[in-house]
C-alpha positions as CSV (number, residue, x, y, z in Angstrom):
1,M,-2.0,-5.9,-6.9
2,Q,-4.3,-3.3,-8.4
3,T,-4.1,-2.7,-12.2
4,D,-2.8,0.9,-12.2
5,P,0.1,1.1,-9.7
6,A,0.3,4.9,-10.1
7,I,-2.9,5.4,-8.2
8,V,-3.3,4.1,-4.6
9,S,-6.5,5.4,-2.9
10,R,-5.8,6.8,0.6
11,N,-8.3,4.4,2.3
12,A,-8.2,0.9,3.6
13,K,-9.7,-0.5,0.4
14,G,-7.2,1.2,-1.9
15,I,-4.2,0.3,0.3
16,A,-5.4,-3.4,0.6
17,A,-5.9,-3.6,-3.2
18,A,-2.2,-2.7,-3.8
19,L,-0.9,-5.4,-1.4
20,D,-0.1,-9.1,-1.9
21,D,-2.2,-11.5,0.1
22,V,0.2,-12.0,3.0
23,T,0.9,-8.3,3.4
24,R,-2.8,-7.5,3.1
25,M,-3.5,-9.8,6.0
26,E,-0.9,-8.0,8.1
27,F,-2.3,-4.6,7.1
28,F,-5.8,-5.6,8.2
29,R,-4.5,-7.2,11.4
30,Q,-2.8,-3.9,12.4
31,L,-5.8,-1.9,11.3
32,L,-8.2,-4.0,13.5
33,A,-5.8,-3.9,16.5
34,A,-5.1,-0.2,16.3
35,E,-6.5,2.2,18.9
36,P,-8.9,4.8,17.3
37,D,-6.3,7.6,17.9
38,D,-3.7,5.6,16.0
39,I,-5.6,4.7,12.9
40,E,-4.8,7.9,10.9
41,Q,-1.0,7.5,11.5
42,L,-1.2,3.7,10.6
43,M,-3.1,4.5,7.4
44,R,-0.6,7.2,6.4
45,R,2.4,4.9,7.1
46,W,0.9,2.0,5.0
47,W,-0.2,4.3,2.2
48,A,3.3,5.8,2.0
49,A,4.9,2.4,1.9
50,V,2.5,1.1,-0.8
51,T,3.0,4.3,-2.9
52,V,6.8,3.8,-2.8
53,Q,6.4,0.1,-3.6
54,T,4.1,0.7,-6.6
55,S,6.3,3.6,-7.9
56,L,9.4,1.4,-7.8
57,A,7.6,-1.5,-9.5
58,R,6.5,0.9,-12.2
59,E,10.0,2.3,-12.7
60,T,11.8,-1.0,-12.8
61,P,11.0,-2.1,-16.4
62,E,12.0,1.4,-17.6
63,R,15.4,1.1,-16.0
64,A,16.0,-2.4,-17.4
65,S,15.5,-1.1,-20.9
66,V,17.9,1.8,-20.6
């Protein structure tokens, strides 16, 4: 995972950096298999999922200490 979970770049490199190895492989598999017209939607979907995942990971320690 990238060092600052608050920032996920909206490109393939940024999304991939925020994923674990297995999930990253699935992301690249889908990206390479996508039709050109579907890539923007695919990137948006993965970026949103990674953003939520990293936000939850960042909030979890705070909740545990409350």
